[in-house]
PAKE-449730 format. One line per field, with one value per residue (C-alpha): residue in three letters; chain; x, z, y. Coordinates in nm, 4 decimals, m for minus. Layout:
BEGIN
residu = (ALA	...)
chaine = (A	...)
x = (X	...)
z = (Z	...)
y = (Y	...)
! end
This chain:
BEGIN
residu = (MET	SER	THR	ALA	ASP	ASP	GLY	CYS	LEU	LEU	LEU	ASN	THR	VAL	LEU	ASP	PRO	VAL	GLY	GLY	ALA	ALA	PHE	ARG	THR	ALA	ILE	GLU	ALA	LEU	ALA	ARG	PRO	MET	GLY	LYS	HIS	ASP	HIS	ARG	ASP	ARG	PRO	LYS	ARG	LEU	ALA	ASP	ALA	LEU	VAL	GLU	LEU	ALA	GLU	ARG	LYS	LEU	ARG	VAL	GLN	MET	GLN	VAL	THR	SER	SER	VAL	GLU	THR	LEU	LEU	GLY	LEU	ILE	GLY	ALA	PRO	GLY	ALA	ASP	THR	GLU	PHE	SER	LEU	PRO	THR	PRO	PRO	ALA	GLN	PRO	ARG	ARG	GLY	ASP	PRO	SER	THR	TRP	SER	GLY	GLY	PRO	VAL	THR	ALA	THR)
chaine = (A	A	A	A	A	A	A	A	A	A	A	A	A	A	A	A	A	A	A	A	A	A	A	A	A	A	A	A	A	A	A	A	A	A	A	A	A	A	A	A	A	A	A	A	A	A	A	A	A	A	A	A	A	A	A	A	A	A	A	A	A	A	A	A	A	A	A	A	A	A	A	A	A	A	A	A	A	A	A	A	A	A	A	A	A	A	A	A	A	A	A	A	A	A	A	A	A	A	A	A	A	A	A	A	A	A	A	A	A)
x = (21.6425	21.5681	21.6409	21.3686	21.3731	21.5190	21.8044	21.6605	21.7154	21.3933	21.4011	21.1492	21.2657	21.1568	21.3828	21.3525	21.2477	21.6017	21.7462	21.4466	21.4903	21.8617	21.7920	21.5115	21.7211	22.0023	21.7725	21.5591	21.8709	21.9941	21.6522	21.5774	21.5130	21.8338	21.6892	21.4069	21.5289	21.5125	21.2015	21.2454	20.9444	20.9864	21.0197	21.2973	21.4767	21.4535	21.5941	21.8773	21.9469	21.9733	22.2289	22.4230	22.4195	22.5480	22.8268	22.9782	23.0304	22.7938	22.7996	22.4359	22.3457	22.0111	21.8664	21.7229	21.5277	21.5341	21.4768	21.7625	21.5750	21.5755	21.9486	22.0117	21.7976	21.5720	21.2704	20.9546	21.1455	20.9673	21.0972	21.3280	21.1866	21.3347	21.2018	21.0881	20.9876	20.7889	20.9488	21.2308	21.2728	21.5440	21.7772	21.7828	21.8811	22.2560	22.3507	22.6420	23.0033	23.0361	23.3276	23.0793	22.8412	22.8209	22.8714	22.6344	22.4468	22.1953	21.8697	21.6181	21.2588)
z = (18.6233	18.4587	18.5206	18.5871	18.4236	18.7424	18.7498	19.0197	18.9723	18.9470	19.0501	18.9959	19.0825	19.1895	19.4102	19.4807	19.8376	19.9679	19.7962	19.9081	20.2679	20.2598	20.1023	20.3432	20.6433	20.5357	20.4461	20.7604	20.9788	20.8096	20.7852	21.1559	21.2789	21.3975	21.7212	21.8186	21.5884	21.2751	21.1011	20.7748	20.6759	20.6194	20.2358	20.2725	20.5381	20.3112	20.0156	20.2318	20.3579	20.0003	19.9190	20.2365	20.1459	19.7964	19.9318	20.1603	20.1777	20.4289	20.5196	20.5534	20.8185	20.8233	21.0180	20.8345	21.0378	20.8810	20.9588	20.9289	20.6383	20.4530	20.5145	20.3742	20.0680	20.1205	19.8937	20.0633	20.3126	20.4233	20.3130	20.5323	20.6986	20.6895	20.8757	20.5769	20.3120	20.2398	20.3101	20.0680	19.8935	20.0213	19.7320	19.8189	20.1831	20.1122	19.7903	19.6928	19.7954	20.0476	20.2168	20.3391	20.5039	20.8806	21.0715	21.3538	21.5581	21.3829	21.5656	21.4201	21.4185)
y = (17.8483	18.1777	18.5434	18.8001	19.1449	19.2950	19.0390	18.8113	18.4410	18.2381	17.8722	17.5956	17.2469	16.9011	16.6908	16.3201	16.2316	16.1783	16.4856	16.6893	16.5803	16.6642	17.0030	17.0841	16.9825	17.2164	17.5076	17.4832	17.4906	17.8096	17.9793	18.0095	18.3650	18.5307	18.6668	18.8980	19.1753	18.9561	19.0886	18.8947	18.6846	18.3106	18.3298	18.5902	18.3811	18.0735	18.2699	18.4051	18.0517	17.9229	18.1924	18.1122	17.7436	17.8220	18.0438	17.7838	17.4140	17.2622	16.8978	16.8001	16.5471	16.3774	16.0889	15.7895	15.5351	15.1916	14.8268	14.5778	14.4177	14.7501	14.7991	14.4520	14.5311	14.2293	14.1875	14.3119	14.5280	14.8471	15.1855	15.3926	15.7057	16.0546	16.3576	16.5656	16.3108	15.9995	15.6608	15.5826	15.2482	15.0121	15.1019	15.4743	15.5284	15.5228	15.6922	15.9080	15.8694	15.5837	15.7641	16.0291	15.7826	15.8047	15.4838	15.5658	15.3097	15.0879	15.0169	14.7738	14.8971)
! end
């Protein structure tokens, strides 16, 4: 992060596939046009969405499609798929605080 001469915050970052998918899911949901009178271009809507995300707590929900073998962490299991990233290795699909994990239905693929 750095600050431009006019005071704007400049960001340049790289997120891992899971973090990137979570971030993109949250930003895309907030960056949709707000009706026919919303004349902001996409970069402006994305910037506004980032500010909105920073100003409030938002629980991000994302769907991960995985085989049972991947959930069990078996050697040779395929990666799990998320909407906005490449497949993630078996060790990554569930990270963070286990109390925040959703216990939705599991469907083998």
